[in-house]
C-alpha positions in Angstrom: 5.1 111.8 170.7 7.7 114.2 172.9 9.4 116.9 170.4 12.2 118.9 171.7 11.8 122.3 171.1 15.4 124.9 171.4 14.3 128.4 171.6 15.9 131.7 172.2 14.7 135.5 171.9 13.7 135.2 168.2 13.7 131.1 166.7 12.3 127.8 168.0 13.1 124.2 166.5 11.2 121.0 166.2 11.5 118.1 164.9 8.3 117.7 162.5 7.1 115.2 159.8 6.7 117.5 157.5 10.4 119.2 158.5 12.9 116.4 158.3 16.0 118.1 158.1 14.8 119.6 161.7 15.6 123.2 160.5 14.6 125.5 162.9 11.9 127.9 162.5 12.6 131.6 162.7 10.9 133.9 163.1 13.2 136.4 162.7 13.0 140.1 162.2 13.3 140.7 158.7 12.0 137.6 156.9 11.2 133.5 157.3 13.5 131.0 156.1 10.9 129.1 153.6 9.5 125.9 154.5 10.5 122.6 152.5 13.8 124.1 151.8 16.2 122.6 154.4 17.9 121.4 151.5 18.6 124.9 150.0 20.2 126.2 153.2 22.2 123.7 153.4 23.4 123.8 150.5 24.7 127.6 150.7 26.6 126.6 153.5 28.2 123.8 152.4 28.9 125.5 148.7 30.8 128.1 150.9 32.8 125.6 152.9 34.2 123.9 149.2 34.8 127.4 147.9 36.8 127.6 150.7 38.5 125.0 151.5 39.0 124.2 148.3 41.1 127.7 147.4 43.5 126.8 149.5 44.9 123.8 147.2 42.8 124.5 144.1 45.8 127.1 143.3 48.7 124.6 144.0 48.2 122.3 140.8 48.8 126.1 138.7 51.4 127.1 140.7 54.3 126.3 138.0 52.2 128.3 135.1 51.9 131.3 137.7 54.8 131.4 138.1 55.9 131.9 134.2 53.2 134.1 133.2 53.5 136.7 135.6 57.7 136.2 136.1 57.4 134.9 140.2 60.6 134.2 142.0 60.6 131.1 143.8 60.2 132.8 147.2 57.5 135.2 146.2 55.5 132.2 144.3 55.1 130.5 147.7 53.1 133.3 148.8 50.3 132.6 145.9 49.5 130.0 148.5 50.2 131.6 151.7 48.6 135.2 151.4 45.6 133.2 151.4 46.4 130.9 154.4 48.0 134.4 156.9 44.7 136.8 156.0 42.7 133.9 156.7 44.0 132.0 159.8 44.9 135.5 161.1 41.2 136.6 160.8 39.2 134.3 161.6 38.4 134.9 165.3 37.7 138.6 164.2 35.7 137.0 161.4 33.7 134.9 164.1 32.7 137.9 166.8 31.8 140.0 163.7 28.4 137.2 163.0 28.0 137.2 165.9 27.7 141.1 166.3 26.5 142.2 163.2 24.6 139.4 162.5 25.6 136.1 160.6 23.8 136.5 157.6 25.0 140.2 157.0 28.7 138.8 157.9 28.4 135.8 155.4 27.1 137.6 152.3 30.0 140.2 152.7 32.4 137.7 152.9 31.2 135.6 149.7 31.2 139.5 148.3 34.3 139.7 148.8 35.5 136.8 148.0 33.8 136.6 144.3 35.2 140.1 144.4 39.0 139.0 145.0 38.9 136.1 142.7 37.8 138.1 139.9 40.7 140.8 140.3 43.0 138.5 140.8 42.3 136.4 137.8 43.0 139.2 135.8 45.9 140.0 137.4 49.0 141.2 135.3 52.1 141.0 138.2 52.9 139.8 141.9 51.5 142.4 144.1 47.9 142.7 142.4 47.8 139.0 142.9 49.5 138.1 146.4 46.9 141.3 147.6 44.0 139.4 145.7 44.5 135.9 147.1 44.9 138.0 150.9 41.6 139.3 150.5 40.3 135.7 149.4 41.7 134.4 152.1 39.7 138.0 154.3 36.2 137.2 152.8 36.9 133.6 153.4 37.6 134.7 157.3 34.4 136.5 157.2 32.4 133.8 155.3 33.8 130.5 157.1 32.4 130.5 160.7 29.5 132.1 160.1 28.3 129.0 157.3 29.4 126.4 160.6 27.3 128.5 163.2 24.4 129.0 161.3 24.3 125.3 160.8 24.1 125.1 164.7 21.7 127.3 165.1 20.1 126.7 162.3 20.0 122.8 162.4 17.4 121.4 165.7 20.1 119.2 167.7 20.1 115.5 167.5 19.8 113.4 163.9 19.5 116.1 161.7 22.4 118.2 162.8 24.5 115.5 162.7 23.6 114.5 159.2 24.6 118.1 158.0 28.0 118.1 160.0 28.7 114.9 158.1 27.9 116.9 154.6 30.0 119.9 155.8 32.6 117.5 157.3 33.1 115.7 153.7 33.5 119.3 151.9 35.8 120.3 154.1 38.0 117.1 154.7 37.2 115.7 150.6 37.2 119.6 149.3 41.0 119.7 149.4 41.5 116.7 147.4 38.6 118.4 144.9 41.2 121.3 145.0 43.6 119.5 143.6 41.5 117.5 140.5 39.8 120.7 139.8 43.4 123.1 139.6 44.2 120.5 137.3 41.7 120.2 135.2 41.2 124.1 134.8 45.0 124.8 134.5 45.2 122.3 131.6 42.4 122.8 129.5 42.0 126.6 130.1 44.4 128.3 131.9 45.9 129.3 135.1 43.7 132.3 135.7 40.3 129.9 136.2 41.8 128.7 139.5 40.6 131.7 140.0 37.9 133.0 137.9 36.0 129.7 138.6 35.0 131.4 142.1 32.9 134.3 140.4 30.0 132.3 138.9 29.9 130.1 142.2 30.3 133.0 144.3 27.3 135.0 142.5 24.4 131.5 143.3 25.5 131.5 146.8 24.9 135.0 147.1 21.4 134.8 145.2 20.5 131.5 147.6 21.9 133.1 150.4 20.0 135.9 150.6 16.7 134.2 149.4 16.4 131.6 152.1 19.2 132.4 155.6 17.4 134.2 157.6 19.3 136.7 159.4 20.2 136.0 163.3 19.8 137.7 166.1 22.8 141.1 166.7 23.8 140.3 170.1 24.4 144.1 172.1 27.7 144.5 173.0 30.8 146.6 172.5 33.4 145.5 169.9 36.8 143.9 171.9 39.2 145.9 169.6 41.7 145.5 171.8 40.9 141.9 171.7 40.4 141.4 167.9 43.7 143.0 167.5 45.5 141.1 169.6 43.9 137.5 168.3 44.0 138.9 164.9 47.9 140.1 165.3 49.2 137.4 167.2 47.2 134.6 165.0 48.9 136.2 162.1 52.0 136.1 163.5 51.8 132.8 164.4 51.0 131.5 160.9 53.6 133.5 159.4 56.5 131.8 161.9 54.7 128.5 161.1 54.7 129.2 157.4 58.2 130.7 157.5 59.9 127.8 159.0 58.9 125.5 156.3 61.4 127.9 153.6 63.8 129.4 156.4 64.1 126.8 159.1 63.2 126.7 162.8 65.8 129.1 164.0 65.9 131.5 161.5 65.8 134.7 163.4 62.7 136.3 161.7 60.9 133.2 162.1 61.9 133.2 166.0 60.9 136.7 165.5 57.5 135.7 164.9 56.8 132.8 166.8 57.4 135.4 170.2 55.8 138.5 168.7 53.1 135.7 168.3 52.8 134.2 171.9 53.2 137.3 173.5 49.9 139.0 171.4 47.8 135.4 172.4 49.3 136.0 176.1 47.6 139.6 176.1 44.8 138.2 174.4 43.7 135.9 177.4 44.5 138.6 179.7 42.1 141.0 177.6 39.6 138.5 177.3 39.7 137.4 181.0 38.6 141.3 181.7 36.0 142.5 178.5 32.9 142.7 178.9 31.9 141.5 175.4 35.1 139.1 174.3 35.7 138.1 171.2 36.0 134.5 171.9 34.6 133.9 175.0 37.3 131.5 177.2 34.1 129.8 179.0 34.1 127.7 175.1 37.2 126.3 177.1 35.9 125.2 180.2 34.5 122.2 178.7 36.8 119.3 179.1 35.2 117.6 176.0 34.9 120.8 173.6 38.8 121.8 174.6 40.5 118.7 173.5 38.3 118.4 170.4 40.2 121.6 169.5 43.2 120.5 170.1 42.6 116.9 168.7 41.7 118.8 165.3 45.1 120.8 165.1 47.1 117.7 165.7 45.2 116.1 162.8 44.8 118.4 160.6 48.6 118.7 161.0 49.2 115.6 160.1 46.5 115.4 156.8 48.3 118.2 155.2 51.2 116.0 155.2 49.9 113.4 153.1 48.5 115.9 150.7 51.9 117.4 150.1 54.0 115.0 149.8 51.9 112.1 147.5 51.6 115.2 145.4 54.8 115.4 145.1 55.3 111.7 144.3 53.0 110.8 142.0 54.4 114.1 140.0 58.3 113.8 140.3 58.9 110.2 141.0 55.6 108.5 138.7 55.8 111.5 136.1 51.5 111.8 136.4 50.3 115.4 135.1 49.1 117.5 137.3 45.4 116.6 136.2 46.4 112.9 136.9 47.8 114.1 139.8 44.4 115.7 140.8 42.6 112.5 139.9 45.0 109.7 141.8 43.3 111.2 145.1 39.6 110.0 144.0 39.3 107.2 146.0 40.3 108.5 149.4 37.9 111.5 148.1 34.8 109.0 147.7 36.1 106.7 151.0 35.3 110.5 153.3 32.3 110.9 151.7 31.2 107.3 152.7 32.8 107.5 156.1 31.1 110.4 156.9 28.1 109.4 155.7 28.5 106.2 157.8 29.4 108.5 160.8 26.7 111.0 160.7 24.1 108.6 159.8 24.9 105.9 162.8 25.6 108.2 165.4 22.4 107.2 166.9 23.8 104.1 167.9 27.4 104.2 168.0 29.9 106.1 170.6 31.4 109.4 169.5 34.2 108.4 171.2 34.8 105.1 169.7 33.8 106.1 166.3 36.9 109.2 166.6 39.3 106.4 168.2 38.3 103.6 165.4 38.6 106.7 162.3 41.8 108.0 164.2 43.4 104.1 163.8 42.5 103.6 160.2 44.4 106.9 159.3 47.2 106.6 161.3 47.5 103.1 159.7 47.4 104.7 156.1 49.9 107.0 157.3 52.5 104.3 158.7 51.8 102.4 155.2 52.7 105.7 153.4 55.9 105.4 155.4 56.7 102.7 153.7 57.3 103.9 149.5 60.1 102.8 147.6 61.3 104.6 144.3 60.2 101.5 142.8 56.3 101.6 144.3 53.2 102.3 141.9 50.2 103.9 142.1 48.7 100.3 143.2 50.3 100.6 145.9 49.2 103.7 147.2 45.0 102.6 147.0 45.2 101.2 150.7 46.9 103.7 152.0 44.5 106.2 150.5 40.8 104.1 151.3 42.4 104.0 155.1 42.9 107.6 155.6 39.8 108.8 153.4 38.0 106.2 155.5 39.2 107.6 158.7 39.3 111.4 158.4 35.6 110.5 157.5 34.8 108.3 160.4 36.2 110.7 162.7 35.6 114.3 161.8 31.5 114.3 162.5 31.8 113.2 166.0 35.3 115.9 166.6 33.1 118.7 165.3 30.2 117.6 167.3 31.9 118.0 170.0 33.3 120.8 169.3 29.9 122.2 168.9 27.8 120.2 171.5 26.0 122.2 174.3 27.2 125.7 172.5 24.9 128.8 173.5 23.9 130.4 170.2 25.5 133.8 171.4 28.5 131.7 171.8 28.0 130.0 167.9 30.4 132.3 165.8 32.8 132.0 168.7 32.9 128.2 169.1 32.9 128.2 165.0 35.8 130.2 164.4 38.0 128.2 166.5 37.0 125.2 165.2 38.3 127.3 161.5 41.2 128.6 164.0 42.2 125.0 164.4 42.1 123.7 160.7 44.7 126.7 159.8 46.9 126.8 162.2 47.5 122.7 162.3 47.5 123.1 158.9 50.3 125.1 159.0 52.2 123.9 161.7 52.1 120.5 160.0 53.0 121.7 156.9 56.2 123.6 158.6 57.1 120.6 161.1 56.8 117.7 157.8 59.0 120.2 155.3 61.2 120.3 157.8 61.6 116.9 158.6 61.7 115.9 155.1 64.4 118.6 153.8 66.9 117.5 156.9 66.4 114.2 155.7 66.5 114.8 152.1 69.3 116.5 152.2 71.3 113.8 154.5 70.6 110.4 152.2 71.5 112.9 149.0 75.2 113.0 150.9 75.3 109.4 152.1 73.2 108.0 148.4 75.7 108.5 145.6 74.6 105.4 143.5 73.0 105.1 140.0 72.5 108.4 138.1 71.9 111.8 139.3 67.9 111.4 138.7 67.8 107.8 140.6 70.1 109.4 143.3 67.1 112.7 143.5 64.4 109.9 143.5 66.3 108.5 146.4 66.4 111.5 148.4 62.9 112.7 147.7 61.4 109.3 148.9 63.8 108.9 152.2 62.5 112.2 153.0 58.8 111.8 152.4 58.4 108.6 154.1 60.0 109.9 157.3 57.2 113.1 157.1 54.3 109.8 156.5 56.2 108.6 159.8 55.9 112.3 161.6 52.6 112.7 160.1 51.3 109.4 162.1 52.8 110.5 165.0 50.5 114.1 165.2 48.0 111.8 164.9 48.7 109.3 167.8 48.8 112.1 169.6 45.0 113.3 168.5 44.3 109.1 169.3 46.0 109.5 173.1 44.5 113.6 173.7 40.4 111.4 173.0 41.2 108.5 174.9 42.7 110.2 178.1 40.4 113.2 178.2 37.6 112.8 175.8 34.3 111.3 178.3 30.8 110.7 176.3 28.8 107.8 177.5 27.1 107.6 173.7 27.4 110.5 170.5 27.3 114.0 172.0 24.6 114.5 169.5 22.4 111.4 170.4 22.1 112.4 173.8 19.7 115.2 172.9 17.3 113.1 172.1 16.1 115.8 169.3 13.5 112.5 167.9 10.3 111.6 167.6 8.7 109.5 170.0 
């Protein structure tokens, strides 16, 4: 019998019969990870990720109620979403590095605590300034907790089938969490109050804090200087880039503020690269991009998430504005997609040792592209039944593709770089979401405006529906094109003879 082991100065791991999840048997300075509780470790990580992803969409359904209660203007209302996205996306690299230097368990706990406290205060908000400030602080907490959670998963679960199964569940939560957020937002808003889309994070956050303190070991704190220059240029640069993408969605790509934000972001990120090349303890080791598979996996994720955001945005509006669904019914309309995300991710994870990871990504992308192309044929007379096929294909495709894609992003990463690699995974998701939404909304607005000028038959409502569907169809088509870029990138660049996880041979003979 052969057993694979991995070790550093404080940790060894083995996949033993009594340790079926392949969790690293840790000997940290502060506490031991309890034997027999690998499910609790994974539960903490998955619950954190669900909170972070869910919070990006759960507020969407409640926006009309928030606007009426706090008397927000349309411009300020958009910042209920954007304040969270901007803080989260801009501070992810800093949060990842904080986990490496200060310890991932401590950083994770600090992030969850801040997230829960900001959620509680935000639920009691009496005006726009307080609500937007708390939404931004939620983003700060998420930026601390999310990369630490994924890094803990990477370092605590032995490479091989155990980690692949954990990544499968992580993927299911990451992709399906957005749809769950729509459902939860609809239920809480309709049955209770818009304030509960924030309050709901408090008991969940407290439960995660208690459980995390009991079962998560502290990781090794890597001695080194905090890369202040790299932290500032990356955080402000990412923040400026995300702001520019968000601003472009509402003000256009030629707007002065949009162009200035992009220019500032590009200049600062260019400076960041130069700083990282010289820094003795870089916030993001550029050696992570030396591996062609890992570098291409980051770009593939960016384009995939960009296309995925269009599906959520346009379908939500179609269900409510064209089909006349309530917020609750709209949320539950995404159940088929969520179910097939789960099935696809579990199928991909459980058969990882048998399948070629590159081929699975390509098959998944093909399914997702087909679903988006199908949606591009929507008309004013389309019913919910006509959406079921695209929802199933899109959910199955994303579930299949994201598991091996995440594996590519994390495979072969040194333990000391796990936080940075995990942070980059989340950065690509946030930037991809902002990029996709801004591009697709701009396309949608342009096509809808032209259609409204050309199509004047029928009532005003019929004209509005016709213009909306024309814009949404073009948006779905562009979203499918973004996934096509991902497909070509994987096909041309990724070189894996078999699934990246199975090559580690962390199996018992």
